[in-house]
C-alpha positions as CSV (number, residue, x, y, z in Angstrom):
1,L,0.0,0.0,0.0
2,K,2.9,2.4,0.7
3,Q,4.0,1.9,-2.9
4,V,0.6,2.9,-4.2
5,F,0.7,6.3,-2.5
6,N,4.4,7.0,-3.2
7,K,4.4,10.6,-4.6
8,D,7.1,9.6,-7.2
9,K,4.7,7.0,-8.8
10,T,2.1,7.8,-11.4
11,F,-0.9,7.2,-9.2
12,R,-2.5,10.3,-8.0
13,P,-5.4,10.6,-5.6
14,K,-8.8,11.2,-7.1
15,R,-10.0,14.8,-7.5
16,K,-13.0,15.0,-5.3
17,F,-16.2,16.8,-5.9
18,E,-17.4,18.7,-2.8
19,A,-20.5,17.0,-1.3
20,G,-23.7,19.1,-1.7
21,T,-22.5,20.8,-4.9
22,Q,-24.2,20.5,-8.3
23,R,-21.0,18.9,-9.7
24,F,-21.1,16.3,-6.9
25,E,-24.7,15.4,-7.8
26,L,-23.7,15.2,-11.5
27,H,-20.8,12.9,-10.5
28,K,-23.2,10.6,-8.6
29,R,-25.5,10.5,-11.6
30,A,-22.6,9.7,-13.9
31,Q,-21.4,6.9,-11.5
32,A,-24.9,5.4,-11.2
33,S,-25.4,5.3,-14.9
34,L,-22.0,3.8,-15.6
35,N,-22.5,1.1,-12.9
36,S,-26.1,0.2,-13.9
37,G,-25.3,-1.7,-17.1
38,V,-27.0,1.0,-19.2
39,D,-25.6,1.5,-22.7
40,L,-22.8,4.1,-22.9
41,K,-24.7,6.4,-25.2
42,A,-27.4,6.8,-22.6
43,A,-24.8,7.0,-19.8
44,V,-23.1,10.1,-21.3
45,Q,-26.2,11.9,-22.5
46,L,-26.6,15.3,-21.0
47,P,-29.2,15.3,-18.3
48,S,-32.1,17.6,-18.9
49,G,-31.5,21.1,-17.5
50,E,-27.8,20.6,-16.8
51,D,-24.9,22.7,-18.2
52,Q,-23.0,20.8,-21.0
53,N,-19.6,22.2,-19.9
54,D,-20.2,21.0,-16.3
55,W,-21.3,17.6,-17.5
56,V,-18.2,17.2,-19.7
57,A,-15.9,18.4,-16.9
58,V,-17.3,15.8,-14.6
59,H,-16.7,13.0,-17.1
60,V,-13.2,14.3,-18.0
61,V,-12.2,14.2,-14.3
62,D,-13.8,10.7,-13.8
63,F,-12.0,9.4,-16.9
64,F,-8.7,10.8,-15.6
65,N,-9.2,9.2,-12.2
66,R,-10.1,5.8,-13.8
67,I,-7.0,5.9,-16.1
68,N,-4.8,6.7,-13.1
69,L,-6.2,3.7,-11.2
70,I,-5.7,1.4,-14.2
71,Y,-2.2,2.6,-14.9
72,G,-1.3,2.3,-11.2
73,T,-2.1,-1.4,-11.4
74,I,0.2,-2.1,-14.4
75,C,3.0,0.5,-14.0
76,E,5.2,-1.9,-12.1
77,F,5.3,-4.2,-15.2
78,C,6.3,-1.5,-17.6
79,T,9.7,-0.2,-16.7
80,E,12.2,1.7,-18.8
81,R,13.9,-1.6,-19.5
82,T,10.8,-3.5,-20.5
83,C,9.0,-0.6,-22.2
84,P,11.8,1.5,-23.7
85,V,9.5,3.2,-26.2
86,M,6.0,4.7,-25.9
87,S,4.2,3.0,-28.7
88,G,0.8,2.0,-30.0
89,G,2.1,-1.2,-31.5
90,P,4.9,-1.7,-34.1
91,K,3.6,1.0,-36.4
92,Y,3.1,3.9,-34.0
93,E,5.6,5.6,-31.7
94,Y,4.5,8.5,-29.4
95,R,6.9,11.3,-28.7
96,W,6.7,13.9,-26.0
97,Q,6.7,17.6,-26.7
98,D,5.6,20.2,-24.1
99,D,7.3,23.4,-25.5
100,L,9.0,23.8,-22.1
101,K,11.6,21.2,-21.4
102,Y,10.9,19.2,-24.6
103,K,10.8,21.7,-27.4
104,K,10.8,19.0,-30.1
105,P,9.0,15.7,-30.2
106,T,11.2,13.4,-28.1
107,A,11.3,9.6,-27.9
108,L,11.0,8.5,-24.3
109,P,10.5,5.3,-22.4
110,A,6.8,4.5,-21.8
111,P,6.9,5.1,-18.0
112,Q,8.6,8.5,-18.4
113,Y,6.1,9.5,-21.2
114,M,3.1,8.4,-19.0
115,N,4.4,10.3,-16.0
116,L,4.8,13.5,-18.1
117,L,1.4,12.9,-19.7
118,M,-0.4,12.4,-16.4
119,D,1.3,15.4,-14.9
120,W,0.3,17.5,-17.8
121,I,-3.4,16.3,-17.7
122,E,-3.5,17.0,-13.9
123,V,-2.3,20.6,-14.5
124,Q,-5.0,21.1,-17.1
125,I,-7.7,19.6,-14.8
126,N,-6.6,21.8,-11.9
127,N,-6.5,24.9,-14.1
128,E,-9.4,27.0,-13.0
129,D,-9.5,28.8,-16.4
130,I,-10.2,25.4,-18.1
131,F,-12.0,23.5,-15.3
132,P,-13.4,26.0,-12.8
133,T,-14.7,24.4,-9.6
134,S,-17.7,26.7,-9.6
135,V,-20.6,25.2,-11.5
136,G,-21.7,27.0,-14.7
137,K,-18.4,28.8,-15.2
138,C,-16.7,26.5,-17.8
139,K,-15.4,28.4,-20.8
140,E,-16.9,27.7,-24.2
141,K,-14.3,26.4,-26.7
């Protein structure tokens, strides 16, 4: 268990929705529909009267949390030695570019790529300009 909560690992704690808020209620509704065996089209359909940006934000955060949990269970099997390239099979190689430290697309071992990716996503999710915590304030893209 200590290994799971190691800050140097990819796993990050779930971003929580504050109880009693509209986003918390949307999160509960999304969880219930995903766990009920309902088809996915119905599960992600915007509930009547809800703000589309808030609904999307809830699903993005839930998706990020689920990916973190899944990756946390397999990351010990994908090391820089066993996964020296971030790829999508033999035909596709993913390269990291963030315009900060990595100015050009750079080949990285899969664990390093995933850590950078999850860090980047977490920064985006925690950016109040992109995902405000107040309901109804998401920017239109």
